C-alpha positions as CSV (number, residue, x, y, z in Angstrom):
1,M,0.0,0.0,0.0
2,S,1.4,3.4,-1.0
3,L,1.9,6.2,1.5
4,K,-1.0,8.1,0.0
5,D,-3.3,5.2,0.4
6,R,-2.2,4.7,4.0
7,L,-2.8,8.3,4.8
8,N,-6.3,8.2,3.2
9,T,-7.1,5.0,5.2
10,A,-5.9,6.7,8.5
11,N,-7.9,9.8,7.8
12,K,-11.0,7.7,7.1
13,T,-10.6,5.7,10.3
14,N,-10.1,8.9,12.4
15,T,-13.2,10.5,10.8
16,E,-15.3,7.3,11.6
17,K,-14.0,7.3,15.2
18,A,-14.9,11.0,15.6
19,I,-18.4,10.5,14.2
20,K,-18.9,7.5,16.5
21,K,-17.6,9.4,19.5
22,E,-19.9,12.4,18.7
23,S,-22.9,10.1,18.4
24,Q,-22.1,8.5,21.8
25,T,-21.5,11.9,23.6
26,P,-24.6,12.9,25.6
27,K,-26.4,16.0,24.4
28,Y,-27.9,18.5,26.6
29,F,-30.9,20.9,26.2
30,E,-31.1,24.2,27.9
31,S,-33.6,27.0,27.4
32,N,-33.9,30.5,28.8
33,E,-37.5,30.8,27.6
34,I,-40.5,30.1,29.8
35,A,-41.6,26.6,29.0
36,N,-45.2,25.7,28.5
37,I,-45.4,22.8,31.0
38,E,-48.8,21.5,32.0
39,T,-47.9,19.9,35.3
40,L,-45.0,18.8,37.5
41,G,-47.0,16.0,39.0
42,I,-47.0,15.6,42.8
43,L,-44.4,18.3,43.0
44,E,-47.2,20.8,42.4
45,N,-48.3,20.2,46.0
46,L,-44.9,21.5,47.2
47,L,-44.8,24.5,44.9
48,I,-47.8,26.2,46.5
49,D,-45.5,27.1,49.5
50,D,-44.2,30.7,48.9
51,E,-41.3,30.1,51.4
52,L,-40.0,27.1,49.4
53,N,-36.4,27.6,48.2
54,S,-35.7,24.3,46.3
55,I,-36.8,20.7,45.7
56,Y,-34.4,17.9,45.0
57,V,-35.9,14.6,43.7
58,N,-33.3,11.8,44.1
59,G,-35.2,8.9,42.7
60,A,-38.9,8.1,43.2
61,K,-38.9,7.7,47.0
62,N,-36.5,10.5,48.0
63,I,-37.8,14.1,47.7
64,Y,-36.0,16.7,49.7
65,I,-37.0,20.3,50.2
66,E,-35.3,23.5,51.3
67,R,-37.6,25.9,53.1
68,N,-36.4,29.2,54.5
69,G,-32.8,27.9,54.2
70,K,-33.5,24.6,56.2
71,H,-33.5,21.2,54.6
72,S,-35.8,18.3,55.2
73,K,-37.2,15.2,53.6
74,S,-40.7,15.4,52.2
75,T,-43.4,12.9,53.0
76,L,-44.4,12.9,49.3
77,S,-43.0,10.3,46.9
78,F,-43.6,9.0,43.4
79,R,-45.2,5.6,43.0
80,D,-42.0,4.2,41.4
81,N,-39.2,5.2,39.1
82,V,-41.3,4.6,36.0
83,Q,-43.8,7.4,37.1
84,L,-40.9,9.8,37.8
85,E,-39.2,9.1,34.4
86,N,-42.5,9.5,32.6
87,L,-43.0,12.9,34.2
88,I,-39.5,14.0,33.0
89,R,-40.2,12.6,29.5
90,K,-43.6,14.4,29.4
91,N,-41.9,17.7,30.3
92,A,-39.3,17.2,27.6
93,Q,-42.1,16.4,25.1
94,N,-43.9,19.6,26.0
95,I,-40.7,21.5,25.3
96,G,-40.5,19.8,22.0
97,I,-37.5,17.4,22.5
98,E,-36.9,13.8,23.4
99,I,-35.0,12.9,26.5
100,D,-33.2,9.5,26.3
101,E,-29.7,8.0,26.8
102,K,-28.3,10.3,24.1
103,N,-30.0,13.3,25.5
104,P,-30.2,12.7,29.2
105,Y,-30.5,16.3,30.4
106,I,-33.0,19.1,30.2
107,K,-33.1,22.5,31.9
108,F,-35.9,25.1,31.5
109,N,-37.7,28.0,33.2
110,H,-41.3,27.5,34.3
111,K,-44.1,30.1,34.5
112,K,-44.4,29.5,38.3
113,G,-41.1,31.3,38.8
114,I,-38.9,28.3,39.0
115,N,-36.0,26.7,37.2
116,V,-36.2,23.0,36.5
117,L,-33.2,20.7,35.8
118,S,-34.0,17.0,35.0
119,T,-31.6,14.1,34.3
120,L,-31.9,10.4,33.3
121,P,-29.3,7.6,33.3
122,P,-26.6,7.2,32.2
123,L,-25.9,10.9,33.2
124,S,-27.2,10.1,36.7
125,N,-27.6,6.7,38.4
126,Q,-31.3,7.3,38.5
127,A,-33.9,9.9,37.5
128,N,-33.3,13.2,39.2
129,I,-35.2,16.5,39.3
130,F,-33.8,19.7,40.8
131,I,-36.1,22.7,41.1
132,K,-34.8,26.1,42.1
133,C,-37.6,28.4,43.3
134,Y,-37.2,32.1,42.8
135,K,-40.3,33.3,44.7
136,D,-39.0,36.1,46.8
137,K,-42.2,37.7,48.1
138,H,-40.9,37.3,51.6
139,A,-37.2,38.3,50.9
140,N,-36.3,41.3,52.9
141,I,-33.7,42.6,55.4
142,K,-35.7,41.3,58.4
143,I,-35.7,37.7,57.0
144,L,-31.9,38.0,56.2
145,T,-31.4,39.0,59.8
146,E,-33.6,36.2,61.3
147,N,-31.9,33.6,59.1
148,L,-28.5,34.9,60.4
149,S,-27.4,35.8,56.9
150,I,-26.4,39.2,58.3
151,S,-25.9,40.7,61.8
152,K,-28.2,43.3,63.2
153,E,-25.5,45.9,62.6
154,I,-25.1,45.0,58.9
155,A,-28.9,45.2,58.6
156,L,-28.8,48.7,60.0
157,V,-26.1,49.7,57.6
158,L,-27.9,48.3,54.6
159,E,-31.0,50.2,55.5
160,A,-29.0,53.3,55.8
161,I,-27.2,53.0,52.4
162,S,-30.4,52.3,50.6
163,T,-31.2,56.0,51.1
164,I,-27.8,57.0,49.7
165,K,-27.3,56.7,46.0
166,N,-24.4,54.2,45.9
167,N,-23.5,51.9,43.0
168,I,-23.4,48.4,44.5
169,I,-22.3,45.0,43.2
170,I,-23.8,41.9,44.8
171,A,-21.3,39.0,44.0
172,G,-21.1,35.3,44.7
173,E,-21.5,31.9,43.2
174,R,-24.8,30.4,42.1
175,N,-27.4,29.8,44.9
176,T,-25.5,31.8,47.5
177,L,-28.0,34.7,48.2
178,K,-27.3,37.2,45.5
179,T,-30.8,37.5,44.1
180,T,-32.4,37.5,47.5
181,T,-30.1,40.2,48.7
182,L,-30.8,42.3,45.6
183,S,-34.5,41.9,46.1
184,S,-34.1,42.8,49.8
185,L,-32.2,46.0,49.0
186,L,-34.6,47.1,46.4
187,K,-37.5,46.8,48.9
188,L,-35.7,49.3,51.2
189,L,-36.4,52.1,48.7
190,P,-38.6,54.7,50.4
191,N,-42.2,55.0,49.1
192,N,-41.6,58.5,48.0
193,S,-38.8,57.4,45.6
194,R,-39.0,55.7,42.3
195,G,-37.3,52.4,41.6
196,T,-36.8,50.2,38.5
197,L,-36.0,46.5,38.3
198,I,-34.6,44.9,35.1
199,D,-34.7,41.2,35.6
200,L,-32.9,39.0,33.0
201,T,-33.7,35.7,34.8
202,D,-37.3,36.1,35.9
203,E,-36.4,35.5,39.5
204,I,-37.6,38.6,41.4
205,E,-41.1,39.7,42.2
206,I,-41.6,43.2,43.7
207,N,-45.2,44.2,44.3
208,S,-44.8,47.9,45.0
209,K,-46.5,50.9,43.5
210,N,-43.2,52.9,43.4
211,F,-41.4,50.2,41.4
212,S,-41.4,49.4,37.7
213,S,-40.3,45.9,36.8
214,F,-39.1,44.8,33.4
215,N,-38.7,41.1,32.5
216,F,-35.9,40.8,29.9
217,L,-35.8,37.0,30.0
218,N,-37.3,36.5,26.5
219,I,-36.2,39.7,24.9
220,Q,-33.4,39.2,22.3
221,E,-33.7,42.1,19.9
222,N,-33.3,45.8,20.6
223,K,-32.4,44.9,24.2
224,N,-30.0,47.8,24.7
225,E,-32.3,50.3,23.0
226,I,-35.0,49.4,25.5
227,L,-32.5,49.4,28.4
228,N,-31.3,52.9,27.4
229,S,-34.8,54.2,27.4
230,I,-35.4,52.8,30.9
231,I,-32.1,54.1,32.3
232,N,-32.7,57.5,30.8
233,S,-35.9,57.8,32.9
234,S,-33.5,58.4,35.8
235,P,-34.9,56.2,38.6
236,D,-33.8,56.8,42.2
237,M,-32.7,53.1,42.4
238,L,-32.0,50.7,39.5
239,G,-31.6,47.0,40.1
240,I,-30.3,44.7,37.3
241,N,-30.3,41.0,38.0
242,D,-27.6,39.0,36.1
243,P,-26.8,41.5,33.4
244,D,-24.8,40.2,30.3
245,N,-21.6,41.8,29.1
246,E,-23.3,44.2,26.7
247,I,-25.6,45.5,29.4
248,I,-22.7,45.9,31.9
249,S,-20.6,47.8,29.3
250,N,-23.6,50.1,28.5
251,L,-24.3,50.6,32.2
252,I,-20.7,51.7,32.9
253,N,-21.0,54.4,30.2
254,K,-24.2,55.6,31.9
255,I,-22.5,55.7,35.3
256,K,-19.7,57.8,33.8
257,E,-22.4,60.2,32.6
258,G,-23.6,60.5,36.2
259,L,-26.0,57.6,36.8
260,N,-26.1,56.6,40.6
261,G,-28.2,54.2,42.7
262,V,-27.4,51.1,40.6
263,I,-27.3,47.6,42.1
264,I,-26.3,44.6,40.0
265,T,-25.6,40.9,40.6
266,V,-22.5,39.2,39.3
267,C,-21.7,35.5,39.5
268,A,-18.1,35.1,40.8
269,K,-16.0,32.9,43.1
270,N,-14.4,35.9,44.9
271,Q,-14.4,39.7,44.9
272,Q,-11.5,40.1,42.4
273,E,-13.2,37.8,39.9
274,A,-16.4,39.9,40.1
275,M,-14.4,43.1,39.3
276,N,-12.4,41.3,36.5
277,K,-15.7,40.2,34.9
278,I,-16.9,43.8,34.8
279,A,-13.5,44.8,33.3
280,L,-13.8,42.1,30.6
281,A,-17.3,43.3,29.8
282,I,-15.9,46.8,29.2
283,L,-13.1,45.3,27.1
284,E,-15.5,43.3,24.9
285,K,-17.2,46.6,23.9
286,N,-14.0,48.6,23.8
287,P,-11.2,46.3,22.4
288,N,-8.8,49.2,21.9
289,L,-8.5,49.5,25.7
290,N,-5.9,47.5,27.7
291,F,-7.1,45.4,30.7
292,E,-5.7,47.7,33.4
293,T,-7.6,50.7,32.0
294,A,-10.8,48.6,31.8
295,K,-10.3,47.4,35.3
296,Y,-9.8,51.0,36.6
297,S,-13.0,52.0,34.9
298,A,-14.8,49.1,36.6
299,Y,-13.5,50.1,40.1
300,Q,-14.4,53.8,39.5
301,A,-18.0,52.9,38.5
302,F,-18.9,51.2,41.8
303,N,-18.8,52.1,45.4
304,L,-19.6,49.0,47.4
305,M,-19.6,45.2,47.1
306,L,-21.7,42.7,49.0
307,F,-20.1,39.2,48.6
308,C,-22.4,36.2,49.3
309,K,-21.4,32.6,50.0
310,K,-22.4,29.4,51.9
311,D,-20.6,29.0,55.2
312,E,-19.3,25.7,56.6
313,S,-22.7,24.7,57.9
314,G,-24.3,25.2,54.5
315,K,-26.1,28.4,55.4
316,R,-26.2,31.2,52.8
317,R,-24.6,34.3,54.3
318,I,-23.4,37.8,53.3
319,A,-19.7,37.1,53.8
320,S,-18.4,40.7,53.4
321,L,-19.4,44.3,52.8
322,S,-16.6,46.2,51.2
323,Q,-15.8,49.6,49.7
324,I,-14.4,49.7,46.2
325,D,-11.7,52.3,45.7
326,T,-9.2,53.8,43.3
327,D,-6.4,56.3,44.0
328,E,-4.3,58.9,42.2
329,N,-1.7,56.2,41.3
330,Y,-4.4,54.1,39.5
331,N,-4.4,51.4,42.1
332,C,-7.6,49.4,42.4
333,V,-8.5,48.4,46.0
334,I,-11.3,46.5,47.8
335,N,-11.4,47.5,51.5
336,D,-13.5,45.1,53.7
337,I,-15.8,46.9,56.2
338,F,-17.3,43.8,57.6
339,F,-16.4,40.1,57.0
340,L,-17.4,36.6,58.2
341,N,-14.7,35.2,60.4
342,H,-13.7,31.5,61.1
343,I,-16.2,31.1,63.9
344,L,-19.0,32.2,61.5
345,E,-19.6,35.6,63.1
346,H,-19.4,38.9,61.3
347,E,-16.5,41.1,62.3
348,S,-15.6,44.8,61.8
349,T,-12.2,45.6,60.2
350,G,-11.8,49.1,61.6
351,F,-12.2,50.6,58.2
352,I,-14.5,53.7,58.1
353,P,-16.4,53.7,54.8
354,N,-17.1,56.9,52.8
355,F,-20.9,56.5,53.2
356,Y,-20.5,57.0,57.0
357,E,-19.9,60.8,56.4
358,T,-22.9,61.0,54.1
359,S,-25.0,59.1,56.7
360,K,-24.1,61.7,59.4
361,I,-25.1,64.5,57.0
362,N,-28.5,62.8,56.4
363,S,-28.9,62.1,60.1
364,L,-29.0,58.3,59.6
365,P,-28.8,56.1,62.7
366,I,-25.3,54.7,62.3
367,N,-22.7,55.0,65.1
368,S,-19.0,54.9,64.2
369,N,-18.3,52.3,67.0
370,I,-19.8,49.5,64.8
371,F,-16.8,49.8,62.5
372,E,-14.2,49.3,65.3
373,K,-12.3,46.1,65.4
374,T,-13.3,45.4,68.9
375,Y,-17.0,45.8,68.2
376,K,-19.1,42.6,68.9
377,H,-21.8,42.0,66.3
378,T,-25.2,40.9,67.5
379,Y,-27.8,38.5,66.0
380,H,-31.4,37.7,66.0
381,K,-30.5,34.5,67.9
382,N,-27.4,32.8,69.2
383,I,-25.1,32.3,66.1
384,Q,-23.0,29.6,67.8
385,N,-26.1,27.5,68.7
386,D,-27.5,27.8,65.2
387,A,-24.1,26.9,63.6
388,M,-23.8,23.9,66.0
389,E,-27.3,22.7,65.2
390,Q,-26.5,22.9,61.4
391,F,-23.2,21.1,61.9
392,I,-24.8,18.2,63.9
393,K,-27.4,17.7,61.2
394,R,-24.7,17.4,58.5
395,S,-22.0,15.7,60.5
396,S,-21.1,12.0,60.1
397,N,-20.0,12.2,63.8
398,Q,-23.4,13.0,65.0
399,E,-23.5,10.4,67.8
400,I,-20.0,11.4,69.1
401,L,-21.1,15.0,69.3
402,K,-24.4,14.2,71.1
403,R,-22.6,11.9,73.5
404,F,-20.0,14.4,74.4
405,K,-22.6,17.2,74.8
406,K,-24.5,15.0,77.3
407,E,-21.4,14.2,79.3
408,L,-20.3,17.9,79.7
409,P,-21.8,19.6,82.7
410,T,-24.4,22.2,81.7
411,Q,-23.1,25.0,84.0
412,I,-19.3,25.2,84.4
413,P,-16.7,28.0,84.1
414,E,-15.3,28.6,80.6
415,E,-11.7,27.7,81.6
416,E,-12.8,24.5,83.2
417,A,-14.9,23.6,80.1
418,I,-11.9,24.2,77.8
419,K,-9.8,21.9,80.0
420,K,-12.4,19.2,80.0
421,V,-12.7,19.4,76.2
422,Q,-8.9,19.0,75.9
423,E,-8.9,16.1,78.2
424,K,-11.7,14.5,76.2
425,F,-9.7,14.9,73.0
426,E,-6.6,13.3,74.5
427,E,-8.7,10.3,75.8
428,M,-10.4,9.8,72.4
429,K,-7.0,10.0,70.5
430,K,-5.5,7.4,72.8
431,N,-8.4,5.1,72.1
432,A,-8.3,5.7,68.3
433,K,-7.3,2.5,66.5
434,N,-7.1,3.7,62.9
435,E,-6.8,6.8,60.8
436,E,-10.5,7.0,60.2
437,K,-11.2,7.5,63.9
438,I,-8.5,10.1,64.2
439,E,-10.0,12.0,61.3
440,E,-13.4,12.0,63.0
441,I,-11.8,13.4,66.2
442,D,-10.1,16.2,64.2
443,I,-13.5,17.2,62.8
444,F,-14.9,17.1,66.3
445,E,-12.0,19.2,67.6
446,E,-12.6,21.9,65.1
447,N,-16.1,22.4,66.5
448,S,-15.2,22.3,70.2
449,S,-15.6,26.0,70.7
450,Q,-19.2,25.8,69.6
451,I,-19.9,22.9,72.0
452,I,-18.5,24.9,74.9
453,E,-20.7,27.9,74.0
454,Q,-23.8,25.8,73.8
455,N,-23.2,24.3,77.2
456,E,-22.5,27.5,79.0
């Protein structure tokens, strides 16, 4: 066989392998449009609850719900896996696609204000449905405080800055509290002021006479023209949920022209990534700029950032409130005002933010002492007890923790409690026979301070 024939044979073989591989690769369907779904079966009974956060169906008999940030197993269940799979296939059919081994994944938005993700084997070991509920009728600063997402002091600050026209970024990863925080801040707008919400995800509902809401979820054409018209109406507060790069770039230009009172959400793993995303959005519209210039423009456009995350116990919290700054040397700085420390309490950094001077001029009820490093933040209920409760629910060492809690005297001095904890650790380590037990003790030791506080 000649070299040319061998090359042709090799190319043909590689092409056939590529086609075969492509045909075996699972395909996924995602839609940002509102799907016309008739029913979600027995799950409809759960969706009538306005305080529901999410539903996770892990096979026919395991339906878990999150309500007000707390997880539990529902008493409802499907008859069998066949009934569950039929529901998923029916939903796919209503969307206009087939779901099978080659296309085992669908994701769509529902008119009830929810996002639905369904999978079938082989992508998952059994049929799964995950529903994220975006009903936020009850989302407000009071609820954030009661759920320990913020301290009482941070709640007071948020209420104060809502009357000051700051440009604010709410950043964090998916499902960490961004949308709820945005909705809560918008609801702080005084009734004599005019607010505007531009929602690109159909997640927020604000029933207020002084608010105009625009759902951009299904608008593809002339989006920026419409957006410009809305922004040019000069609202006192403008909230934009999950803006794309084009909207962000357009928004930065409007801010340069004097627009204030803007609050946007940005999906990011950390504060720096959030600012870099805004800089990249500016670069996309202005490719002649360099990155540092675009970054400087991003930092100049915004005043504050709220960063949201899930803490070690799985609770969604506002992890920091920070001031965004630039200086005469073109440095870009993020100064934390409050942050969530290692014992899951909010802490002040000692940094006095710019909005404090404005709050004094406007006679807002903020005292400078809440910014001092030594200031102790307060909560709606005991933060350590709540964190301990969450940890016990999630911990594989539940029985060890319960047993130790029972053995520790209920009323003893703190120094004596610490000594007893240390003695208990040493005793357990001596009795440990393998690495697995030592690992369990290490996890137990990390939470000792919470145990002591609960037994005081």
